[in-house]
C-alpha positions in Angstrom: 167.2 107.2 21.1 168.1 107.7 24.7 164.7 109.5 25.4 162.9 106.4 24.0 164.7 104.1 26.3 163.8 106.2 29.3 160.2 106.4 28.2 160.1 102.6 28.0 161.4 102.3 31.6 158.8 104.5 33.3 156.5 102.7 35.7 152.8 103.4 35.0 152.0 103.3 38.7 154.7 105.3 40.5 156.3 107.1 37.5 159.8 106.0 38.5 162.4 105.0 35.9 163.7 101.5 36.5 165.1 98.7 34.4 162.6 96.2 35.9 159.8 98.0 34.0 160.9 96.8 30.6 161.6 93.3 32.0 158.1 93.1 33.5 156.6 94.3 30.3 158.2 91.5 28.4 157.5 88.8 31.0 154.0 89.8 32.3 152.6 92.4 29.9 152.4 95.1 32.6 154.5 98.2 32.5 155.2 98.4 36.2 158.3 98.2 38.4 159.1 95.3 40.8 158.0 97.3 43.9 154.6 98.1 42.3 154.3 94.5 41.1 155.0 93.2 44.7 152.5 95.6 46.2 149.8 94.5 43.7 150.6 90.9 44.5 150.1 91.5 48.3 147.2 94.0 48.0 145.4 93.2 44.8 142.8 96.0 45.0 
C-alpha cells in the first residue's frame, strides 16, 4: 500500500514526490506539484 501512495504523489512534469500532487489532482485534475503548477501559470507554453 505504501508503494501506491508514493506513486500517487509523483509529479508528471518533474517526477518529484510531493504531497501537493495528490491535492492538485483532487482540486484541478492535474497530477503536478505546486512548483510546476506555478511555472505553468507564469509561462503557459
